[in-house]
PQR file with spaces between the fields and no chain letter, atoms N, CA, C, O and H, PARSE charges and radii, in Angstrom:
ATOM       1  N    MET     1       7.366   10.912   -1.410 -0.4000 1.5000
ATOM       2  CA   MET     1       7.238   10.601   -2.854 -0.0000 2.0000
ATOM       3  C    MET     1       6.574    9.190   -3.000  0.5500 1.7000
ATOM       4  O    MET     1       7.017    8.192   -2.433 -0.5500 1.4000
ATOM       5  N    ARG     2       5.625    9.196   -3.698 -0.4000 1.5000
ATOM       6  CA   ARG     2       4.751    8.017   -3.905 -0.0000 2.0000
ATOM       7  C    ARG     2       5.167    7.267   -5.261  0.5500 1.7000
ATOM       8  O    ARG     2       5.419    7.862   -6.309 -0.5500 1.4000
ATOM       9  H    ARG     2       5.265   10.008   -4.159  0.4000 1.0000
ATOM      10  N    ILE     3       5.200    5.987   -5.106 -0.4000 1.5000
ATOM      11  CA   ILE     3       5.697    5.238   -6.295 -0.0000 2.0000
ATOM      12  C    ILE     3       4.638    4.125   -6.562  0.5500 1.7000
ATOM      13  O    ILE     3       4.211    3.383   -5.677 -0.5500 1.4000
ATOM      14  H    ILE     3       4.996    5.503   -4.255  0.4000 1.0000
ATOM      15  N    ASP     4       4.247    4.083   -7.905 -0.4000 1.5000
ATOM      16  CA   ASP     4       3.169    3.042   -8.359 -0.0000 2.0000
ATOM      17  C    ASP     4       3.792    1.845   -8.315  0.5500 1.7000
ATOM      18  O    ASP     4       4.960    1.714   -8.683 -0.5500 1.4000
ATOM      19  H    ASP     4       4.595    4.686   -8.623  0.4000 1.0000
ATOM      20  N    ILE     5       3.040    0.839   -7.847 -0.4000 1.5000
ATOM      21  CA   ILE     5       3.479   -0.608   -7.856 -0.0000 2.0000
ATOM      22  C    ILE     5       3.366   -1.173   -9.244  0.5500 1.7000
ATOM      23  O    ILE     5       2.342   -0.948   -9.890 -0.5500 1.4000
ATOM      24  H    ILE     5       2.091    0.946   -7.549  0.4000 1.0000
ATOM      25  N    ASN     6       4.364   -1.908   -9.760 -0.4000 1.5000
ATOM      26  CA   ASN     6       4.134   -2.508  -11.072 -0.0000 2.0000
ATOM      27  C    ASN     6       2.961   -3.371  -11.080  0.5500 1.7000
ATOM      28  O    ASN     6       2.741   -4.140  -10.145 -0.5500 1.4000
ATOM      29  H    ASN     6       5.195   -2.092   -9.235  0.4000 1.0000
ATOM      30  N    PRO     7       2.094   -3.264  -12.238 -0.5600 1.5000
ATOM      31  CA   PRO     7       0.838   -3.944  -12.300  0.2800 2.0000
ATOM      32  C    PRO     7       1.146   -5.412  -12.421  0.5500 1.7000
ATOM      33  O    PRO     7       0.168   -6.139  -12.254 -0.5500 1.4000
ATOM      34  N    ASN     8       2.267   -5.994  -12.670 -0.4000 1.5000
ATOM      35  CA   ASN     8       2.388   -7.461  -12.721 -0.0000 2.0000
ATOM      36  C    ASN     8       2.692   -7.954  -11.382  0.5500 1.7000
ATOM      37  O    ASN     8       2.611   -9.165  -11.175 -0.5500 1.4000
ATOM      38  H    ASN     8       3.062   -5.402  -12.805  0.4000 1.0000
ATOM      39  N    PHE     9       3.084   -7.035  -10.309 -0.4000 1.5000
ATOM      40  CA   PHE     9       3.203   -7.595   -9.035 -0.0000 2.0000
ATOM      41  C    PHE     9       1.950   -7.919   -8.368  0.5500 1.7000
ATOM      42  O    PHE     9       0.991   -7.148   -8.361 -0.5500 1.4000
ATOM      43  H    PHE     9       3.150   -6.051  -10.476  0.4000 1.0000
ATOM      44  N    PRO    10       1.959   -9.084   -7.797 -0.5600 1.5000
ATOM      45  CA   PRO    10       0.614   -9.514   -7.077  0.2800 2.0000
ATOM      46  C    PRO    10       0.332   -8.852   -5.779  0.5500 1.7000
ATOM      47  O    PRO    10       0.995   -9.196   -4.801 -0.5500 1.4000
ATOM      48  N    ILE    11      -0.549   -7.970   -5.670 -0.4000 1.5000
ATOM      49  CA   ILE    11      -0.900   -7.253   -4.360 -0.0000 2.0000
ATOM      50  C    ILE    11      -2.385   -6.908   -4.464  0.5500 1.7000
ATOM      51  O    ILE    11      -2.925   -6.585   -5.522 -0.5500 1.4000
ATOM      52  H    ILE    11      -1.088   -7.690   -6.464  0.4000 1.0000
ATOM      53  N    ASN    12      -2.979   -6.997   -3.328 -0.4000 1.5000
ATOM      54  CA   ASN    12      -4.629   -6.951   -3.272 -0.0000 2.0000
ATOM      55  C    ASN    12      -4.846   -5.437   -3.522  0.5500 1.7000
ATOM      56  O    ASN    12      -3.934   -4.617   -3.422 -0.5500 1.4000
ATOM      57  H    ASN    12      -2.540   -7.260   -2.468  0.4000 1.0000
ATOM      58  N    ASN    13      -6.086   -5.136   -3.845 -0.4000 1.5000
ATOM      59  CA   ASN    13      -6.552   -3.767   -3.856 -0.0000 2.0000
ATOM      60  C    ASN    13      -7.067   -3.469   -2.566  0.5500 1.7000
ATOM      61  O    ASN    13      -7.251   -4.354   -1.730 -0.5500 1.4000
ATOM      62  H    ASN    13      -6.828   -5.802   -3.926  0.4000 1.0000
ATOM      63  N    CYS    14      -7.330   -2.175   -2.345 -0.4000 1.5000
ATOM      64  CA   CYS    14      -7.864   -1.654   -1.109 -0.0000 2.0000
ATOM      65  C    CYS    14      -9.179   -2.306   -0.879  0.5500 1.7000
ATOM      66  O    CYS    14      -9.963   -2.375   -1.825 -0.5500 1.4000
ATOM      67  H    CYS    14      -7.181   -1.456   -3.024  0.4000 1.0000
ATOM      68  N    LYS    15      -9.524   -2.832    0.376 -0.4000 1.5000
ATOM      69  CA   LYS    15     -10.797   -3.293    0.547 -0.0000 2.0000
ATOM      70  C    LYS    15     -11.829   -2.396    0.799  0.5500 1.7000
ATOM      71  O    LYS    15     -13.002   -2.752    0.689 -0.5500 1.4000
ATOM      72  H    LYS    15      -8.887   -2.776    1.144  0.4000 1.0000
ATOM      73  N    ILE    16     -11.479   -1.142    1.162 -0.4000 1.5000
ATOM      74  CA   ILE    16     -12.525   -0.182    1.316 -0.0000 2.0000
ATOM      75  C    ILE    16     -12.940    0.464   -0.092  0.5500 1.7000
ATOM      76  O    ILE    16     -14.121    0.498   -0.436 -0.5500 1.4000
ATOM      77  H    ILE    16     -10.526   -0.853    1.252  0.4000 1.0000
ATOM      78  N    CYS    17     -11.929    0.964   -0.870 -0.4000 1.5000
ATOM      79  CA   CYS    17     -12.394    1.505   -2.078 -0.0000 2.0000
ATOM      80  C    CYS    17     -12.069    0.955   -3.394  0.5500 1.7000
ATOM      81  O    CYS    17     -12.426    1.484   -4.447 -0.5500 1.4000
ATOM      82  H    CYS    17     -10.970    0.937   -0.590  0.4000 1.0000
ATOM      83  N    GLY    18     -11.334   -0.195   -3.304 -0.4000 1.5000
ATOM      84  CA   GLY    18     -10.893   -0.904   -4.580 -0.0000 2.0000
ATOM      85  C    GLY    18      -9.805   -0.494   -5.380  0.5500 1.7000
ATOM      86  O    GLY    18      -9.536   -1.065   -6.436 -0.5500 1.4000
ATOM      87  H    GLY    18     -11.044   -0.624   -2.449  0.4000 1.0000
ATOM      88  N    ILE    19      -9.110    0.543   -4.902 -0.4000 1.5000
ATOM      89  CA   ILE    19      -8.120    0.990   -5.830 -0.0000 2.0000
ATOM      90  C    ILE    19      -6.727    0.400   -5.502  0.5500 1.7000
ATOM      91  O    ILE    19      -6.445    0.089   -4.345 -0.5500 1.4000
ATOM      92  H    ILE    19      -9.328    1.008   -4.043  0.4000 1.0000
ATOM      93  N    ARG    20      -5.836    0.245   -6.556 -0.4000 1.5000
ATOM      94  CA   ARG    20      -4.533   -0.350   -6.297 -0.0000 2.0000
ATOM      95  C    ARG    20      -3.668    0.430   -5.459  0.5500 1.7000
ATOM      96  O    ARG    20      -3.558    1.635   -5.685 -0.5500 1.4000
ATOM      97  H    ARG    20      -6.066    0.498   -7.496  0.4000 1.0000
ATOM      98  N    PRO    21      -3.035   -0.119   -4.509 -0.5600 1.5000
ATOM      99  CA   PRO    21      -2.181    0.850   -3.592  0.2800 2.0000
ATOM     100  C    PRO    21      -0.870    1.300   -4.241  0.5500 1.7000
ATOM     101  O    PRO    21      -0.453    0.713   -5.240 -0.5500 1.4000
ATOM     102  N    VAL    22      -0.289    2.207   -3.760 -0.4000 1.5000
ATOM     103  CA   VAL    22       1.109    2.875   -4.024 -0.0000 2.0000
ATOM     104  C    VAL    22       1.945    2.714   -2.842  0.5500 1.7000
ATOM     105  O    VAL    22       1.485    2.427   -1.737 -0.5500 1.4000
ATOM     106  H    VAL    22      -0.628    2.684   -2.949  0.4000 1.0000
ATOM     107  N    VAL    23       3.226    2.910   -3.099 -0.4000 1.5000
ATOM     108  CA   VAL    23       4.196    2.743   -1.943 -0.0000 2.0000
ATOM     109  C    VAL    23       4.758    4.207   -1.804  0.5500 1.7000
ATOM     110  O    VAL    23       4.990    4.949   -2.758 -0.5500 1.4000
ATOM     111  H    VAL    23       3.600    3.143   -3.996  0.4000 1.0000
ATOM     112  N    GLU    24       4.941    4.509   -0.491 -0.4000 1.5000
ATOM     113  CA   GLU    24       5.596    5.902   -0.074 -0.0000 2.0000
ATOM     114  C    GLU    24       6.753    5.508    0.854  0.5500 1.7000
ATOM     115  O    GLU    24       6.675    4.642    1.724 -0.5500 1.4000
ATOM     116  H    GLU    24       4.752    3.906    0.284  0.4000 1.0000
ATOM     117  N    GLN    25       7.948    6.321    0.537 -0.4000 1.5000
ATOM     118  CA   GLN    25       9.014    6.116    1.393 -0.0000 2.0000
ATOM     119  C    GLN    25       9.244    7.528    2.108  0.5500 1.7000
ATOM     120  O    GLN    25       9.281    8.636    1.572 -0.5500 1.4000
ATOM     121  H    GLN    25       8.011    7.025   -0.171  0.4000 1.0000
ATOM     122  N    THR    26       9.398    7.176    3.551 -0.4000 1.5000
ATOM     123  CA   THR    26       9.808    8.444    4.425 -0.0000 2.0000
ATOM     124  C    THR    26      11.226    8.180    4.830  0.5500 1.7000
ATOM     125  O    THR    26      12.005    7.396    4.288 -0.5500 1.4000
ATOM     126  H    THR    26       9.367    6.277    3.987  0.4000 1.0000
ATOM     127  N    LYS    27      11.436    8.930    5.834 -0.4000 1.5000
ATOM     128  CA   LYS    27      12.976    8.813    6.139 -0.0000 2.0000
ATOM     129  C    LYS    27      13.371    7.404    6.587  0.5500 1.7000
ATOM     130  O    LYS    27      14.396    6.898    6.130 -0.5500 1.4000
ATOM     131  H    LYS    27      10.804    9.567    6.274  0.4000 1.0000
ATOM     132  N    ASP    28      12.608    6.759    7.455 -0.4000 1.5000
ATOM     133  CA   ASP    28      12.889    5.504    8.036 -0.0000 2.0000
ATOM     134  C    ASP    28      11.801    4.447    7.722  0.5500 1.7000
ATOM     135  O    ASP    28      11.913    3.324    8.214 -0.5500 1.4000
ATOM     136  H    ASP    28      11.776    7.170    7.826  0.4000 1.0000
ATOM     137  N    ARG    29      10.783    4.746    6.947 -0.4000 1.5000
ATOM     138  CA   ARG    29       9.656    3.652    6.779 -0.0000 2.0000
ATOM     139  C    ARG    29       9.402    3.678    5.458  0.5500 1.7000
ATOM     140  O    ARG    29       9.660    4.615    4.702 -0.5500 1.4000
ATOM     141  H    ARG    29      10.691    5.658    6.546  0.4000 1.0000
ATOM     142  N    TRP    30       8.767    2.389    5.103 -0.4000 1.5000
ATOM     143  CA   TRP    30       8.045    2.276    3.792 -0.0000 2.0000
ATOM     144  C    TRP    30       6.564    2.179    4.177  0.5500 1.7000
ATOM     145  O    TRP    30       6.262    1.542    5.187 -0.5500 1.4000
ATOM     146  H    TRP    30       8.558    1.627    5.717  0.4000 1.0000
ATOM     147  N    THR    31       5.630    2.770    3.435 -0.4000 1.5000
ATOM     148  CA   THR    31       4.283    2.701    3.685 -0.0000 2.0000
ATOM     149  C    THR    31       3.516    2.275    2.354  0.5500 1.7000
ATOM     150  O    THR    31       3.605    2.927    1.314 -0.5500 1.4000
ATOM     151  H    THR    31       5.876    3.287    2.615  0.4000 1.0000
ATOM     152  N    ILE    32       2.760    1.128    2.487 -0.4000 1.5000
ATOM     153  CA   ILE    32       1.898    0.847    1.458 -0.0000 2.0000
ATOM     154  C    ILE    32       0.612    1.403    1.681  0.5500 1.7000
ATOM     155  O    ILE    32       0.065    1.117    2.746 -0.5500 1.4000
ATOM     156  H    ILE    32       2.688    0.599    3.332  0.4000 1.0000
ATOM     157  N    LEU    33      -0.050    2.242    0.772 -0.4000 1.5000
ATOM     158  CA   LEU    33      -1.192    2.989    1.116 -0.0000 2.0000
ATOM     159  C    LEU    33      -2.151    3.135   -0.119  0.5500 1.7000
ATOM     160  O    LEU    33      -1.737    3.025   -1.273 -0.5500 1.4000
ATOM     161  H    LEU    33       0.395    2.474   -0.093  0.4000 1.0000
ATOM     162  N    CYS    34      -3.296    3.357    0.161 -0.4000 1.5000
ATOM     163  CA   CYS    34      -4.299    3.611   -0.706 -0.0000 2.0000
ATOM     164  C    CYS    34      -4.116    5.166   -1.385  0.5500 1.7000
ATOM     165  O    CYS    34      -3.972    6.127   -0.629 -0.5500 1.4000
ATOM     166  H    CYS    34      -3.633    3.446    1.098  0.4000 1.0000
ATOM     167  N    PRO    35      -4.128    5.301   -2.518 -0.5600 1.5000
ATOM     168  CA   PRO    35      -3.959    6.672   -3.081  0.2800 2.0000
ATOM     169  C    PRO    35      -5.104    7.512   -2.873  0.5500 1.7000
ATOM     170  O    PRO    35      -4.957    8.720   -3.054 -0.5500 1.4000
ATOM     171  N    ASN    36      -6.294    7.034   -2.499 -0.4000 1.5000
ATOM     172  CA   ASN    36      -7.376    7.852   -2.321 -0.0000 2.0000
ATOM     173  C    ASN    36      -7.305    8.619   -0.802  0.5500 1.7000
ATOM     174  O    ASN    36      -7.369    7.963    0.237 -0.5500 1.4000
ATOM     175  H    ASN    36      -6.414    6.052   -2.352  0.4000 1.0000
ATOM     176  N    PRO    37      -7.169   10.038   -0.818 -0.5600 1.5000
ATOM     177  CA   PRO    37      -6.843   10.686    0.347  0.2800 2.0000
ATOM     178  C    PRO    37      -7.933   10.481    1.421  0.5500 1.7000
ATOM     179  O    PRO    37      -7.622   10.685    2.595 -0.5500 1.4000
ATOM     180  N    THR    38      -9.141   10.107    1.118 -0.4000 1.5000
ATOM     181  CA   THR    38     -10.202   10.018    2.006 -0.0000 2.0000
ATOM     182  C    THR    38     -10.196    8.754    2.797  0.5500 1.7000
ATOM     183  O    THR    38     -10.728    8.662    3.903 -0.5500 1.4000
ATOM     184  H    THR    38      -9.393    9.941    0.165  0.4000 1.0000
ATOM     185  N    CYS    39      -9.505    7.673    2.120 -0.4000 1.5000
ATOM     186  CA   CYS    39      -9.507    6.202    2.572 -0.0000 2.0000
ATOM     187  C    CYS    39      -8.714    5.936    3.756  0.5500 1.7000
ATOM     188  O    CYS    39      -9.195    5.295    4.690 -0.5500 1.4000
ATOM     189  H    CYS    39      -9.074    7.747    1.221  0.4000 1.0000
ATOM     190  N    ARG    40      -7.406    6.432    3.780 -0.4000 1.5000
ATOM     191  CA   ARG    40      -6.558    6.332    4.996 -0.0000 2.0000
ATOM     192  C    ARG    40      -6.099    4.791    5.377  0.5500 1.7000
ATOM     193  O    ARG    40      -5.683    4.470    6.491 -0.5500 1.4000
ATOM     194  H    ARG    40      -7.016    6.953    3.021  0.4000 1.0000
ATOM     195  N    ASN    41      -6.242    3.934    4.304 -0.4000 1.5000
ATOM     196  CA   ASN    41      -5.923    2.506    4.443 -0.0000 2.0000
ATOM     197  C    ASN    41      -4.452    2.413    4.288  0.5500 1.7000
ATOM     198  O    ASN    41      -3.976    2.823    3.230 -0.5500 1.4000
ATOM     199  H    ASN    41      -6.579    4.195    3.400  0.4000 1.0000
ATOM     200  N    SER    42      -3.588    1.880    5.292 -0.4000 1.5000
ATOM     201  CA   SER    42      -2.104    1.815    4.930 -0.0000 2.0000
ATOM     202  C    SER    42      -1.548    0.856    5.960  0.5500 1.7000
ATOM     203  O    SER    42      -2.155    0.476    6.962 -0.5500 1.4000
ATOM     204  H    SER    42      -3.975    1.547    6.151  0.4000 1.0000
ATOM     205  N    VAL    43      -0.275    0.494    5.585 -0.4000 1.5000
ATOM     206  CA   VAL    43       0.731   -0.427    6.399 -0.0000 2.0000
ATOM     207  C    VAL    43       2.121    0.150    6.283  0.5500 1.7000
ATOM     208  O    VAL    43       2.718    0.405    5.237 -0.5500 1.4000
ATOM     209  H    VAL    43       0.217    0.802    4.772  0.4000 1.0000
ATOM     210  N    SER    44       2.521    0.308    7.462 -0.4000 1.5000
ATOM     211  CA   SER    44       3.851    1.017    7.549 -0.0000 2.0000
ATOM     212  C    SER    44       4.712    0.020    8.152  0.5500 1.7000
ATOM     213  O    SER    44       4.261   -0.710    9.035 -0.5500 1.4000
ATOM     214  H    SER    44       2.036    0.100    8.311  0.4000 1.0000
ATOM     215  N    ASP    45       6.071   -0.091    7.703 -0.4000 1.5000
ATOM     216  CA   ASP    45       7.028   -0.888    8.328 -0.0000 2.0000
ATOM     217  C    ASP    45       8.530   -0.406    7.873  0.5500 1.7000
ATOM     218  O    ASP    45       8.691    0.560    7.128 -0.5500 1.4000
ATOM     219  H    ASP    45       6.438    0.502    6.987  0.4000 1.0000
ATOM     220  N    LYS    46       9.521   -1.122    8.361 -0.4000 1.5000
ATOM     221  CA   LYS    46      10.868   -0.685    7.854 -0.0000 2.0000
ATOM     222  C    LYS    46      11.184   -1.300    6.447  0.5500 1.7000
ATOM     223  O    LYS    46      12.084   -0.848    5.739 -0.5500 1.4000
ATOM     224  H    LYS    46       9.390   -1.907    8.967  0.4000 1.0000
ATOM     225  N    ILE    47      10.419   -2.321    6.096 -0.4000 1.5000
ATOM     226  CA   ILE    47      10.378   -2.838    4.696 -0.0000 2.0000
ATOM     227  C    ILE    47       9.007   -2.728    3.896  0.5500 1.7000
ATOM     228  O    ILE    47       7.994   -2.393    4.509 -0.5500 1.4000
ATOM     229  H    ILE    47       9.688   -2.688    6.671  0.4000 1.0000
ATOM     230  N    VAL    48       8.971   -2.954    2.786 -0.4000 1.5000
ATOM     231  CA   VAL    48       7.766   -2.887    2.103 -0.0000 2.0000
ATOM     232  C    VAL    48       7.060   -4.127    2.424  0.5500 1.7000
ATOM     233  O    VAL    48       7.417   -5.146    1.833 -0.5500 1.4000
ATOM     234  H    VAL    48       9.794   -3.227    2.288  0.4000 1.0000
ATOM     235  N    ASN    49       6.147   -4.184    3.244 -0.4000 1.5000
ATOM     236  CA   ASN    49       5.477   -5.378    3.824 -0.0000 2.0000
ATOM     237  C    ASN    49       4.197   -5.576    3.028  0.5500 1.7000
ATOM     238  O    ASN    49       3.100   -5.117    3.346 -0.5500 1.4000
ATOM     239  H    ASN    49       5.858   -3.356    3.725  0.4000 1.0000
ATOM     240  N    VAL    50       4.475   -6.340    1.914 -0.4000 1.5000
ATOM     241  CA   VAL    50       3.255   -6.639    0.991 -0.0000 2.0000
ATOM     242  C    VAL    50       2.409   -7.797    1.637  0.5500 1.7000
ATOM     243  O    VAL    50       1.203   -7.813    1.392 -0.5500 1.4000
ATOM     244  H    VAL    50       5.366   -6.713    1.656  0.4000 1.0000
ATOM     245  N    PRO    51       2.992   -8.834    2.500 -0.5600 1.5000
ATOM     246  CA   PRO    51       2.212   -9.840    3.193  0.2800 2.0000
ATOM     247  C    PRO    51       1.161   -9.178    4.209  0.5500 1.7000
ATOM     248  O    PRO    51       0.024   -9.628    4.344 -0.5500 1.4000
ATOM     249  N    ALA    52       1.589   -8.204    4.824 -0.4000 1.5000
ATOM     250  CA   ALA    52       0.801   -7.462    5.917 -0.0000 2.0000
ATOM     251  C    ALA    52      -0.417   -6.787    5.221  0.5500 1.7000
ATOM     252  O    ALA    52      -1.545   -6.851    5.708 -0.5500 1.4000
ATOM     253  H    ALA    52       2.513   -7.838    4.715  0.4000 1.0000
ATOM     254  N    TRP    53      -0.124   -6.109    4.007 -0.4000 1.5000
ATOM     255  CA   TRP    53      -1.140   -5.363    3.298 -0.0000 2.0000
ATOM     256  C    TRP    53      -2.070   -6.394    2.789  0.5500 1.7000
ATOM     257  O    TRP    53      -3.275   -6.198    2.941 -0.5500 1.4000
ATOM     258  H    TRP    53       0.793   -6.058    3.612  0.4000 1.0000
ATOM     259  N    ASN    54      -1.655   -7.468    2.204 -0.4000 1.5000
ATOM     260  CA   ASN    54      -2.580   -8.534    1.589 -0.0000 2.0000
ATOM     261  C    ASN    54      -3.433   -9.219    2.746  0.5500 1.7000
ATOM     262  O    ASN    54      -4.545   -9.687    2.503 -0.5500 1.4000
ATOM     263  H    ASN    54      -0.675   -7.627    2.080  0.4000 1.0000
ATOM     264  N    LYS    55      -2.891   -9.255    3.952 -0.4000 1.5000
ATOM     265  CA   LYS    55      -3.681   -9.920    5.051 -0.0000 2.0000
ATOM     266  C    LYS    55      -4.769   -8.791    5.420  0.5500 1.7000
ATOM     267  O    LYS    55      -5.927   -9.157    5.622 -0.5500 1.4000
ATOM     268  H    LYS    55      -1.987   -8.875    4.149  0.4000 1.0000
ATOM     269  N    GLN    56      -4.456   -7.541    5.507 -0.4000 1.5000
ATOM     270  CA   GLN    56      -5.406   -6.663    5.880 -0.0000 2.0000
ATOM     271  C    GLN    56      -6.473   -6.338    4.760  0.5500 1.7000
ATOM     272  O    GLN    56      -7.568   -5.861    5.055 -0.5500 1.4000
ATOM     273  H    GLN    56      -3.515   -7.244    5.343  0.4000 1.0000
ATOM     274  N    ASN    57      -6.130   -6.598    3.560 -0.4000 1.5000
ATOM     275  CA   ASN    57      -6.996   -6.466    2.497 -0.0000 2.0000
ATOM     276  C    ASN    57      -7.090   -7.753    1.661  0.5500 1.7000
ATOM     277  O    ASN    57      -6.422   -7.958    0.647 -0.5500 1.4000
ATOM     278  H    ASN    57      -5.240   -6.986    3.320  0.4000 1.0000
ATOM     279  N    PRO    58      -7.996   -8.606    2.197 -0.5600 1.5000
ATOM     280  CA   PRO    58      -8.193   -9.845    1.448  0.2800 2.0000
ATOM     281  C    PRO    58      -9.012   -9.683    0.174  0.5500 1.7000
ATOM     282  O    PRO    58      -9.243  -10.659   -0.540 -0.5500 1.4000
């Protein structure tokens, strides 16, 4: 299930296509990913790791 991130929350857009990321929860992981299916830009961790996403997408 993909969840939109609140527009007031500071998070960088995808550096590849410029789209605002979404959050996806799986059984034991949270993934911040670009909603563009051809992009495949993502960060996965046990928590929603926004600092890692922002570091990867300056």
